[in-house]
VOTOR-433289 format. One line per field, with one value per residue (C-alpha): residue in three letters; x, y, z. Coordinates in steps of 0.001 Angstrom, whole numbers. Example, Ala and Ser with C-alpha at 12.3 -4.5 7.8 and 13.67 -1.06 7.14 Angstrom:
BEGIN
resn: (ALA:SER)
east: (12300:13670)
north: (-4500:-1060)
up: (7800:7140)
! end
This chain:
BEGIN
resn: (MET:ILE:LYS:GLY:LEU:TYR:GLU:ALA:HIS:LEU:PRO:VAL:ARG:ASN:MET:GLN:ASN:THR:LEU:HIS:PHE:TYR:GLN:LYS:LEU:GLY:LEU:GLU:VAL:ALA:HIS:GLU:CYS:GLU:LYS:VAL:SER:PHE:VAL:TRP:ILE:GLU:LYS:GLY:LYS:SER:TRP:LEU:GLY:LEU:TRP:GLU:ALA:ASP:GLN:VAL:ASN:ILE:PRO)
east: (-43467:-40925:-41025:-38514:-36599:-36880:-34120:-31197:-28486:-24834:-22283:-19058:-15631:-14770:-17577:-15489:-13897:-17272:-18983:-16132:-16549:-20296:-19888:-17373:-20112:-22373:-24578:-25599:-25338:-28818:-27733:-24336:-23203:-20302:-21593:-24701:-25127:-27514:-26867:-29554:-29642:-32469:-33154:-36482:-37169:-34512:-31458:-28681:-28073:-24450:-23658:-20083:-19284:-16319:-17829:-18657:-18479:-21820:-22419)
north: (-16396:-16986:-20619:-20419:-18272:-18640:-16321:-14295:-12304:-11597:-9381:-11254:-10149:-13132:-15238:-18286:-18561:-18097:-20757:-23161:-22528:-23231:-26302:-27700:-27296:-29454:-26729:-27143:-24277:-23359:-20551:-19156:-16140:-13753:-11379:-13112:-16707:-18703:-21818:-24025:-24092:-26644:-27595:-26263:-24547:-21908:-20427:-17926:-15188:-14144:-10788:-9938:-6349:-4106:-3015:-5955:-4411:-4754:-2518)
up: (55957:53189:52044:49212:46805:43042:41909:43246:41447:42162:40447:39655:38507:36276:34769:33839:37291:38957:36828:37535:41289:41268:39045:41552:44171:41985:40499:36852:34370:33099:30753:29858:27874:28065:30754:32199:33311:35485:37571:39066:42846:42625:38997:37795:41123:41881:40256:40769:38211:37760:36140:35199:36129:36818:40146:42423:45893:47636:50673)
! end
């Protein structure tokens, strides 16, 4: 049985817009650079990795 998730990753088209979106939802930025950033889902327990890419379509 899955009891939690520590880390997940998503490709994004525009890092600044994406970070702004997640900050408006109340998530705190844990790490930020030009093409890769992480936001805490639950601080110290789980986070979301965001990777800026040209191709963001996920099948």
